[in-house]
OpenMM code with the backbone's topology and positions (N, CA, C; nanometers):
from openmm import Vec3, app, unit

residues = "MET ALA GLN ILE GLU GLY GLU ILE ILE ILE GLY ARG PRO PRO GLU VAL VAL PHE ASP PHE VAL ALA ASP GLU ARG ASN GLU PRO SER PHE ASN PRO ARG MET VAL ARG ALA GLU LEU VAL SER GLY GLU PRO ILE GLY SER GLY THR GLN PHE ARG ALA ALA THR LYS SER MET GLY ARG LEU LEU GLU MET THR ILE GLU TYR THR GLY TYR GLU ARG PRO SER ARG LEU ASP SER VAL THR HIS MET PRO SER ALA GLU THR ARG GLY THR LEU ARG PHE GLU PRO VAL PRO ALA GLY THR ARG MET ARG TRP SER TRP ASP VAL GLU PRO ARG GLY PHE VAL LYS PHE LEU ALA PRO ILE VAL THR HIS LEU GLY ARG ARG GLN GLU GLN ARG ILE TRP ALA SER LEU LYS GLN HIS LEU GLU ALA SER GLU ALA GLN PRO SER".split()
positions = [
    Vec3(2.1725, -1.9018, 0.3072),
    Vec3(2.0656, -1.8171, 0.2573),
    Vec3(2.0883, -1.6751, 0.3083),
    Vec3(2.0673, -1.5785, 0.2205),
    Vec3(2.0783, -1.4370, 0.2567),
    Vec3(1.9372, -1.3812, 0.2749),
    Vec3(1.9185, -1.3038, 0.3808),
    Vec3(1.7900, -1.2381, 0.4049),
    Vec3(1.8099, -1.0882, 0.3936),
    Vec3(1.7247, -1.0266, 0.3140),
    Vec3(1.7350, -0.8835, 0.2890),
    Vec3(1.5991, -0.8213, 0.3179),
    Vec3(1.5975, -0.7256, 0.4105),
    Vec3(1.4727, -0.6603, 0.4489),
    Vec3(1.4941, -0.5105, 0.4588),
    Vec3(1.3859, -0.4372, 0.4429),
    Vec3(1.3923, -0.2928, 0.4581),
    Vec3(1.2564, -0.2315, 0.4345),
    Vec3(1.2499, -0.0993, 0.4477),
    Vec3(1.1251, -0.0288, 0.4233),
    Vec3(1.1550, 0.1142, 0.3837),
    Vec3(1.0554, 0.1768, 0.3219),
    Vec3(1.0663, 0.3157, 0.2784),
    Vec3(0.9255, 0.3754, 0.2771),
    Vec3(0.9168, 0.5045, 0.3024),
    Vec3(0.7898, 0.5757, 0.2922),
    Vec3(0.7897, 0.6506, 0.1590),
    Vec3(0.6847, 0.6309, 0.0814),
    Vec3(0.6703, 0.6952, -0.0492),
    Vec3(0.5463, 0.7837, -0.0441),
    Vec3(0.5603, 0.9077, -0.0820),
    Vec3(0.4516, 1.0046, -0.0747),
    Vec3(0.3495, 0.9908, -0.1851),
    Vec3(0.2939, 0.8729, -0.1981),
    Vec3(0.1890, 0.8430, -0.2962),
    Vec3(0.0958, 0.7392, -0.2335),
    Vec3(-0.0307, 0.7304, -0.2774),
    Vec3(-0.1239, 0.6317, -0.2209),
    Vec3(-0.0794, 0.4875, -0.2496),
    Vec3(-0.1168, 0.3931, -0.1621),
    Vec3(-0.0771, 0.2526, -0.1818),
    Vec3(-0.1162, 0.1963, -0.3191),
    Vec3(-0.2335, 0.2313, -0.3698),
    Vec3(-0.2770, 0.1789, -0.5001),
    Vec3(-0.1823, 0.2217, -0.6117),
    Vec3(-0.1374, 0.3464, -0.6053),
    Vec3(-0.0459, 0.3987, -0.7073),
    Vec3(0.0883, 0.3275, -0.6997),
    Vec3(0.1421, 0.3162, -0.5780),
    Vec3(0.2727, 0.2515, -0.5592),
    Vec3(0.2632, 0.1042, -0.5995),
    Vec3(0.1600, 0.0349, -0.5511),
    Vec3(0.1437, -0.1069, -0.5816),
    Vec3(0.1348, -0.1297, -0.7326),
    Vec3(0.0458, -0.0567, -0.7993),
    Vec3(0.0257, -0.0778, -0.9433),
    Vec3(0.1532, -0.0523, -1.0227),
    Vec3(0.2280, 0.0512, -0.9854),
    Vec3(0.3507, 0.0830, -1.0576),
    Vec3(0.4551, -0.0266, -1.0368),
    Vec3(0.4722, -0.0709, -0.9126),
    Vec3(0.5712, -0.1743, -0.8815),
    Vec3(0.5303, -0.3096, -0.9394),
    Vec3(0.4017, -0.3419, -0.9352),
    Vec3(0.3548, -0.4731, -0.9828),
    Vec3(0.3749, -0.4908, -1.1325),
    Vec3(0.3825, -0.3814, -1.2074),
    Vec3(0.4118, -0.3925, -1.3503),
    Vec3(0.5633, -0.3823, -1.3665),
    Vec3(0.6267, -0.4964, -1.3649),
    Vec3(0.7734, -0.5056, -1.3694),
    Vec3(0.8326, -0.4287, -1.4875),
    Vec3(0.7533, -0.4071, -1.5908),
    Vec3(0.8022, -0.3325, -1.7074),
    Vec3(0.8386, -0.1886, -1.6713),
    Vec3(0.7934, -0.1401, -1.5551),
    Vec3(0.8280, -0.0054, -1.5105),
    Vec3(0.9656, 0.0033, -1.4454),
    Vec3(1.0202, -0.1093, -1.4020),
    Vec3(1.1443, -0.1037, -1.3239),
    Vec3(1.2610, -0.0363, -1.3950),
    Vec3(1.2796, -0.0531, -1.5258),
    Vec3(1.3911, 0.0184, -1.5897),
    Vec3(1.3824, 0.1713, -1.5770),
    Vec3(1.2654, 0.2251, -1.5479),
    Vec3(1.2524, 0.3707, -1.5348),
    Vec3(1.3073, 0.4231, -1.4025),
    Vec3(1.3269, 0.3359, -1.3038),
    Vec3(1.3813, 0.3816, -1.1760),
    Vec3(1.5016, 0.3010, -1.1279),
    Vec3(1.5306, 0.1890, -1.1900),
    Vec3(1.6451, 0.1064, -1.1526),
    Vec3(1.7465, 0.1098, -1.2664),
    Vec3(1.8565, 0.1848, -1.2502),
    Vec3(1.9523, 0.1988, -1.3596),
    Vec3(2.0233, 0.0686, -1.3980),
    Vec3(2.0189, -0.0326, -1.3131),
    Vec3(2.0818, -0.1611, -1.3459),
    Vec3(1.9899, -0.2492, -1.4315),
    Vec3(1.8604, -0.2206, -1.4302),
    Vec3(1.7637, -0.3011, -1.5065),
    Vec3(1.7677, -0.2573, -1.6531),
    Vec3(1.8106, -0.3466, -1.7384),
    Vec3(1.8239, -0.3178, -1.8804),
    Vec3(1.6900, -0.3311, -1.9521),
    Vec3(1.6141, -0.4335, -1.9150),
    Vec3(1.4832, -0.4544, -1.9781),
    Vec3(1.3970, -0.5434, -1.8900),
    Vec3(1.2673, -0.5313, -1.9119),
    Vec3(1.1701, -0.6180, -1.8442),
    Vec3(1.0494, -0.6294, -1.9362),
    Vec3(1.0089, -0.7517, -1.9636),
    Vec3(0.8955, -0.7729, -2.0526),
    Vec3(0.7988, -0.8745, -1.9927),
    Vec3(0.6728, -0.8510, -2.0174),
    Vec3(0.5673, -0.9417, -1.9734),
    Vec3(0.5658, -1.0619, -2.0663),
    Vec3(0.5722, -1.1824, -2.0106),
    Vec3(0.5695, -1.3026, -2.0948),
    Vec3(0.4406, -1.3822, -2.0782),
    Vec3(0.3620, -1.3470, -1.9786),
    Vec3(0.2308, -1.4103, -1.9628),
    Vec3(0.1256, -1.3066, -2.0003),
    Vec3(0.0011, -1.3484, -2.0082),
    Vec3(-0.1047, -1.2560, -2.0477),
    Vec3(-0.1434, -1.1579, -1.9387),
    Vec3(-0.2112, -1.0534, -1.9816),
    Vec3(-0.2668, -0.9571, -1.8864),
    Vec3(-0.4052, -1.0051, -1.8478),
    Vec3(-0.4611, -0.9641, -1.7367),
    Vec3(-0.4098, -0.8652, -1.6446),
    Vec3(-0.3006, -0.9230, -1.5542),
    Vec3(-0.2231, -0.8337, -1.4956),
    Vec3(-0.1182, -0.8745, -1.4022),
    Vec3(-0.1844, -0.9244, -1.2741),
    Vec3(-0.1373, -1.0388, -1.2241),
    Vec3(-0.1912, -1.0970, -1.1017),
    Vec3(-0.1065, -1.2163, -1.0602),
    Vec3(-0.1590, -1.2977, -0.9712),
    Vec3(-0.0887, -1.4177, -0.9285),
    Vec3(-0.0643, -1.5070, -1.0497),
    Vec3(0.0583, -1.5528, -1.0671),
    Vec3(0.0952, -1.6347, -1.1817),
    Vec3(0.1581, -1.5562, -1.2958),
    Vec3(0.1501, -1.4242, -1.2923),
    Vec3(0.2111, -1.3416, -1.3968),
    Vec3(0.3613, -1.3654, -1.3999),
    Vec3(0.4170, -1.3706, -1.5218),
    Vec3(0.5610, -1.3912, -1.5384),
    Vec3(0.6206, -1.2809, -1.6254),
    Vec3(0.7419, -1.2412, -1.5855),
    Vec3(0.8198, -1.1427, -1.6599),
    Vec3(0.9562, -1.2026, -1.6895),
    Vec3(1.0150, -1.1596, -1.7987),
    Vec3(1.1543, -1.1902, -1.8301),
    Vec3(1.2272, -1.0571, -1.8213),
    Vec3(1.3419, -1.0556, -1.7534),
    Vec3(1.4148, -0.9306, -1.7325),
    Vec3(1.5647, -0.9562, -1.7396),
    Vec3(1.6394, -0.8463, -1.7487),
    Vec3(1.7854, -0.8543, -1.7480),
    Vec3(1.8408, -0.7318, -1.6757),
    Vec3(1.9434, -0.7563, -1.5947),
    Vec3(2.0133, -0.6479, -1.5258),
    Vec3(2.1613, -0.6535, -1.5607),
    Vec3(2.2275, -0.5405, -1.5398),
    Vec3(2.3727, -0.5358, -1.5535),
    Vec3(2.4324, -0.5672, -1.4171),
    Vec3(2.5255, -0.6610, -1.4149),
    Vec3(2.5922, -0.6971, -1.2894),
    Vec3(2.7389, -0.7241, -1.3195),
    Vec3(2.8251, -0.6442, -1.2609),
    Vec3(2.9697, -0.6567, -1.2805),
    Vec3(3.0048, -0.6604, -1.4297),
    Vec3(2.9424, -0.5728, -1.5057),
    Vec3(2.9724, -0.5617, -1.6479),
    Vec3(2.9104, -0.6690, -1.7357),
    Vec3(2.8316, -0.7572, -1.6766),
    Vec3(2.7687, -0.8652, -1.7542),
    Vec3(2.6178, -0.8532, -1.7468),
    Vec3(2.5512, -0.9101, -1.8448),
    Vec3(2.4058, -0.9124, -1.8464),
    Vec3(2.3578, -1.0355, -1.7703),
    Vec3(2.2692, -1.0147, -1.6741),
    Vec3(2.2163, -1.1224, -1.5921),
    Vec3(2.0687, -1.1402, -1.6255),
    Vec3(2.0350, -1.2520, -1.6879),
    Vec3(1.8967, -1.2820, -1.7270),
    Vec3(1.8215, -1.3416, -1.6091),
    Vec3(1.6923, -1.3135, -1.6016),
    Vec3(1.6109, -1.3670, -1.4930),
    Vec3(1.4659, -1.3799, -1.5367),
    Vec3(1.3931, -1.4653, -1.4661),
    Vec3(1.2480, -1.4713, -1.4799),
    Vec3(1.1885, -1.4406, -1.3428),
    Vec3(1.0791, -1.3670, -1.3447),
    Vec3(1.0110, -1.3256, -1.2221),
    Vec3(0.8676, -1.3750, -1.2323),
    Vec3(0.8212, -1.4429, -1.1281),
    Vec3(0.6832, -1.4912, -1.1264),
    Vec3(0.6156, -1.4438, -0.9986),
    Vec3(0.4945, -1.3909, -1.0131),
    Vec3(0.4178, -1.3497, -0.8960),
    Vec3(0.3454, -1.4712, -0.8407),
    Vec3(0.3756, -1.5017, -0.7157),
    Vec3(0.3163, -1.6173, -0.6487),
    Vec3(0.2026, -1.5770, -0.5563),
    Vec3(0.1872, -1.4480, -0.5350),
    Vec3(0.0772, -1.3940, -0.4557),
    Vec3(0.0525, -1.2509, -0.4978),
    Vec3(-0.0750, -1.2129, -0.5047),
    Vec3(-0.1100, -1.0792, -0.5551),
    Vec3(-0.2354, -1.0343, -0.4822),
    Vec3(-0.2175, -0.9441, -0.3850),
    Vec3(-0.3295, -0.8919, -0.3077),
    Vec3(-0.3272, -0.7398, -0.3178),
    Vec3(-0.3861, -0.6885, -0.4254),
    Vec3(-0.3854, -0.5443, -0.4492),
    Vec3(-0.4703, -0.4738, -0.3455),
    Vec3(-0.4235, -0.3655, -0.2860),
    Vec3(-0.2954, -0.2962, -0.3019),
    Vec3(-0.2006, -0.3187, -0.1844),
    Vec3(-0.2069, -0.4353, -0.1204),
    Vec3(-0.1312, -0.4514, 0.0042),
    Vec3(-0.0129, -0.5485, 0.0003),
    Vec3(-0.0122, -0.6462, -0.0913),
    Vec3(0.0929, -0.7481, -0.0852),
    Vec3(0.1212, -0.8054, -0.2237),
    Vec3(0.2508, -0.8241, -0.2504),
    Vec3(0.2958, -0.8831, -0.3754),
    Vec3(0.4072, -0.9821, -0.3427),
    Vec3(0.3832, -1.1111, -0.3712),
    Vec3(0.4826, -1.2165, -0.3469),
    Vec3(0.5417, -1.2590, -0.4805),
    Vec3(0.6705, -1.2918, -0.4797),
    Vec3(0.7336, -1.3309, -0.6060),
    Vec3(0.8475, -1.4293, -0.5821),
    Vec3(0.8843, -1.4945, -0.6921),
    Vec3(1.0051, -1.5759, -0.6966),
    Vec3(1.0799, -1.5345, -0.8231),
    Vec3(1.2102, -1.5132, -0.8075),
    Vec3(1.2953, -1.4733, -0.9193),
    Vec3(1.4008, -1.5801, -0.9391),
    Vec3(1.4087, -1.6307, -1.0609),
    Vec3(1.5057, -1.7347, -1.0956),
    Vec3(1.6176, -1.6726, -1.1783),
    Vec3(1.7420, -1.6922, -1.1324),
    Vec3(1.8622, -1.6477, -1.2030),
    Vec3(1.9610, -1.7631, -1.2031),
    Vec3(2.0571, -1.7634, -1.2930),
    Vec3(2.1565, -1.8704, -1.2907),
    Vec3(2.2324, -1.8785, -1.1579),
    Vec3(2.2580, -1.7637, -1.0946),
    Vec3(2.3411, -1.7616, -0.9741),
    Vec3(2.2623, -1.7663, -0.8433),
    Vec3(2.1277, -1.7516, -0.8494),
    Vec3(2.0491, -1.7486, -0.7253),
    Vec3(1.8999, -1.7596, -0.7553),
    Vec3(1.8272, -1.7940, -0.6500),
    Vec3(1.6825, -1.7886, -0.6538),
    Vec3(1.6397, -1.6993, -0.5371),
    Vec3(1.5486, -1.6069, -0.5654),
    Vec3(1.5026, -1.5135, -0.4634),
    Vec3(1.3522, -1.5267, -0.4472),
    Vec3(1.3094, -1.5462, -0.3236),
    Vec3(1.1668, -1.5487, -0.2896),
    Vec3(1.1416, -1.4336, -0.1944),
    Vec3(1.0307, -1.3645, -0.2151),
    Vec3(1.0083, -1.2534, -0.1254),
    Vec3(0.8712, -1.1919, -0.1353),
    Vec3(0.8544, -1.0897, -0.0526),
    Vec3(0.7268, -1.0209, -0.0396),
    Vec3(0.7494, -0.8711, -0.0328),
    Vec3(0.6657, -0.7984, -0.1038),
    Vec3(0.6550, -0.6542, -0.0892),
    Vec3(0.5219, -0.6275, -0.0221),
    Vec3(0.5223, -0.5427, 0.0808),
    Vec3(0.3991, -0.5040, 0.1508),
    Vec3(0.3810, -0.3540, 0.1371),
    Vec3(0.2563, -0.3130, 0.1177),
    Vec3(0.2216, -0.1734, 0.0969),
    Vec3(0.1164, -0.1350, 0.2008),
    Vec3(0.1517, -0.0397, 0.2877),
    Vec3(0.0645, -0.0030, 0.3990),
    Vec3(0.0374, 0.1474, 0.3938),
    Vec3(-0.0911, 0.1871, 0.4019),
    Vec3(-0.1192, 0.3310, 0.4035),
    Vec3(-0.0687, 0.3942, 0.5334),
    Vec3(-0.0050, 0.5093, 0.5199),
    Vec3(0.0396, 0.5895, 0.6333),
    Vec3(0.0045, 0.7346, 0.5995),
    Vec3(-0.0003, 0.8231, 0.6996),
    Vec3(-0.0373, 0.9622, 0.6706),
    Vec3(0.0461, 1.0270, 0.5589),
    Vec3(0.1734, 0.9897, 0.5478),
    Vec3(0.2603, 1.0491, 0.4459),
    Vec3(0.2471, 0.9821, 0.3091),
    Vec3(0.1670, 0.8760, 0.2978),
    Vec3(0.1514, 0.8058, 0.1700),
    Vec3(0.1477, 0.6551, 0.1879),
    Vec3(0.2599, 0.5894, 0.1559),
    Vec3(0.2677, 0.4430, 0.1617),
    Vec3(0.3978, 0.4004, 0.2279),
    Vec3(0.3864, 0.3090, 0.3238),
    Vec3(0.5055, 0.2418, 0.3767),
    Vec3(0.5187, 0.1133, 0.2951),
    Vec3(0.6291, 0.1039, 0.2216),
    Vec3(0.6561, -0.0160, 0.1434),
    Vec3(0.7676, -0.0921, 0.2130),
    Vec3(0.7421, -0.2188, 0.2443),
    Vec3(0.8405, -0.3056, 0.3087),
    Vec3(0.8767, -0.4187, 0.2133),
    Vec3(1.0030, -0.4550, 0.2138),
    Vec3(1.0480, -0.5691, 0.1343),
    Vec3(1.1162, -0.6702, 0.2236),
    Vec3(1.0989, -0.7954, 0.1881),
    Vec3(1.1623, -0.9053, 0.2591),
    Vec3(1.1972, -1.0125, 0.1558),
    Vec3(1.3261, -1.0382, 0.1363),
    Vec3(1.3732, -1.1337, 0.0354),
    Vec3(1.4570, -1.2422, 0.1017),
    Vec3(1.4378, -1.3640, 0.0586),
    Vec3(1.5265, -1.4758, 0.0928),
    Vec3(1.6001, -1.5114, -0.0352),
    Vec3(1.7304, -1.4920, -0.0344),
    Vec3(1.8132, -1.5167, -0.1524),
    Vec3(1.8918, -1.6443, -0.1299),
    Vec3(1.8724, -1.7395, -0.2188),
    Vec3(1.9423, -1.8686, -0.2123),
    Vec3(2.0489, -1.8703, -0.3221),
    Vec3(2.1746, -1.8352, -0.2872),
    Vec3(2.2808, -1.8366, -0.3878),
    Vec3(2.3078, -1.9782, -0.4373),
    Vec3(2.3530, -1.9872, -0.5621),
    Vec3(2.3869, -2.1165, -0.6234),
    Vec3(2.5340, -2.1171, -0.6631),
    Vec3(2.5882, -2.2373, -0.6771),
    Vec3(2.7257, -2.2519, -0.7241),
    Vec3(2.8249, -2.1857, -0.6296),
    Vec3(2.9304, -2.1262, -0.6886),
    Vec3(3.0351, -2.0653, -0.6060),
    Vec3(2.9826, -1.9449, -0.5283),
    Vec3(2.8727, -1.8835, -0.5739),
    Vec3(2.8158, -1.7676, -0.5061),
    Vec3(2.7646, -1.8070, -0.3667),
    Vec3(2.7361, -1.9364, -0.3471),
    Vec3(2.6904, -1.9864, -0.2169),
    Vec3(2.7837, -1.9466, -0.1036),
    Vec3(2.9124, -1.9459, -0.1329),
    Vec3(3.0125, -1.9154, -0.0306),
    Vec3(3.0202, -1.7659, 0.0001),
    Vec3(2.9514, -1.6872, -0.0793),
    Vec3(2.9547, -1.5418, -0.0627),
    Vec3(2.8280, -1.4881, 0.0028),
    Vec3(2.7493, -1.5730, 0.0662),
    Vec3(2.6198, -1.5319, 0.1241),
    Vec3(2.6297, -1.4087, 0.2144),
    Vec3(2.7284, -1.3982, 0.3047),
    Vec3(2.7359, -1.2768, 0.3880),
    Vec3(2.7575, -1.1501, 0.3051),
    Vec3(2.8374, -1.1598, 0.2000),
    Vec3(2.8607, -1.0449, 0.1121),
    Vec3(2.7342, -1.0135, 0.0332),
    Vec3(2.6656, -1.1171, -0.0143),
    Vec3(2.5402, -1.0991, -0.0871),
    Vec3(2.4396, -1.0250, 0.0002),
    Vec3(2.4322, -1.0613, 0.1270),
    Vec3(2.3400, -0.9948, 0.2194),
    Vec3(2.3741, -0.8475, 0.2333),
    Vec3(2.4987, -0.8181, 0.2580),
    Vec3(2.5422, -0.6785, 0.2767),
    Vec3(2.5182, -0.5955, 0.1505),
    Vec3(2.5644, -0.6447, 0.0368),
    Vec3(2.5476, -0.5708, -0.0883),
    Vec3(2.4009, -0.5620, -0.1283),
    Vec3(2.3269, -0.6695, -0.1035),
    Vec3(2.1847, -0.6718, -0.1377),
    Vec3(2.1056, -0.5679, -0.0612),
    Vec3(2.1355, -0.5509, 0.0665),
    Vec3(2.0656, -0.4496, 0.1474),
    Vec3(2.0903, -0.3102, 0.0912),
    Vec3(2.2146, -0.2795, 0.0598),
    Vec3(2.2478, -0.1481, 0.0044),
    Vec3(2.1833, -0.1280, -0.1320),
    Vec3(2.1883, -0.2303, -0.2148),
    Vec3(2.1309, -0.2207, -0.3492),
    Vec3(1.9800, -0.1998, -0.3426),
    Vec3(1.9105, -0.2757, -0.2591),
    Vec3(1.7648, -0.2612, -0.2474),
    Vec3(1.7279, -0.1211, -0.1981),
    Vec3(1.8029, -0.0704, -0.1013),
    Vec3(1.7745, 0.0638, -0.0500),
    Vec3(1.7885, 0.1670, -0.1620),
    Vec3(1.8924, 0.1544, -0.2447),
    Vec3(1.9114, 0.2477, -0.3565),
    Vec3(1.7987, 0.2365, -0.4585),
    Vec3(1.7600, 0.1139, -0.4920),
    Vec3(1.6539, 0.0931, -0.5921),
    Vec3(1.5235, 0.1553, -0.5450),
    Vec3(1.4848, 0.1272, -0.4203),
    Vec3(1.3557, 0.1770, -0.3724),
    Vec3(1.3596, 0.3265, -0.3448),
    Vec3(1.4752, 0.3815, -0.3088),
    Vec3(1.4873, 0.5276, -0.2948),
    Vec3(1.4692, 0.5935, -0.4315),
    Vec3(1.5185, 0.5296, -0.5346),
    Vec3(1.5006, 0.5805, -0.6705),
    Vec3(1.3528, 0.5717, -0.7122),
    Vec3(1.2848, 0.4641, -0.6734),
    Vec3(1.1411, 0.4527, -0.6997),
    Vec3(1.0670, 0.5675, -0.6310),
    Vec3(1.0994, 0.5915, -0.5058),
    Vec3(1.0370, 0.6999, -0.4289),
    Vec3(1.0536, 0.8323, -0.5031),
    Vec3(1.1754, 0.8608, -0.5428),
    Vec3(1.2037, 0.9855, -0.6140),
    Vec3(1.1233, 0.9922, -0.7440),
    Vec3(1.1192, 0.8840, -0.8173),
    Vec3(1.0476, 0.8783, -0.9449),
    Vec3(0.8976, 0.9029, -0.9249),
    Vec3(0.8367, 0.8318, -0.8301),
    Vec3(0.6913, 0.8461, -0.8097),
    Vec3(0.6543, 0.9811, -0.7505),
    Vec3(0.7343, 1.0297, -0.6590),
    Vec3(0.7022, 1.1600, -0.5990),
    Vec3(0.7229, 1.2726, -0.6985),
    Vec3(0.8208, 1.2613, -0.7873),
    Vec3(0.8429, 1.3629, -0.8910),
    Vec3(0.7291, 1.3591, -0.9930),
    Vec3(0.6818, 1.2389, -1.0261),
    Vec3(0.5738, 1.2282, -1.1262),
    Vec3(0.4438, 1.2860, -1.0727),
    Vec3(0.4271, 1.2880, -0.9405),
    Vec3(0.3059, 1.3455, -0.8803),
    Vec3(0.3005, 1.4951, -0.9060),
    Vec3(0.4163, 1.5600, -0.9051),
    Vec3(0.4210, 1.7052, -0.9194),
    Vec3(0.4010, 1.7486, -1.0636),
    Vec3(0.4202, 1.6596, -1.1585),
    Vec3(0.4086, 1.6943, -1.2989),
    Vec3(0.2638, 1.6906, -1.3434),
    Vec3(0.2225, 1.7863, -1.4295),
    Vec3(0.0852, 1.7840, -1.4798),
    Vec3(0.0620, 1.6644, -1.5703),
    Vec3(-0.0611, 1.6170, -1.5757),
    Vec3(-0.0944, 1.5019, -1.6596),
    Vec3(-0.0872, 1.5366, -1.8065),
] * unit.nanometer
topology = app.Topology()
chain = topology.addChain("A")
for resn in residues:
    res = topology.addResidue(resn, chain)
    for name in ("N", "CA", "C"):
        topology.addAtom(name, app.Element.getBySymbol(name[0]), res)
């Protein structure tokens, strides 16, 4: 099992960060690897909500389903992501700080098949990838704050 953890400070209130992240359909706007994300369960978004998404990975399209297993607005979002090559369970936490929001992530990635033997590499690459994705989210949300409505 690979464990991936990290945190970032985003200069926006926790409610704004939480709501934007909880709607998985927003991820393609800040994650260049995310090709699409669509809601497959009904609204409103909450515990039990499911999304279907696809990312580009090594030149191939990787399909996945994401289900929210816990939803405590605006402080915690738990999920499980099912992919052919792995299953990921994790938590995003959103904490108010003077500069905005401290967002922490913690993922347990269970590789499947031949990818199982690559767990140390998955951990290393996963940490770097998550840091890039959330840094891009930070940039996106902080830039949108400066723009007029």
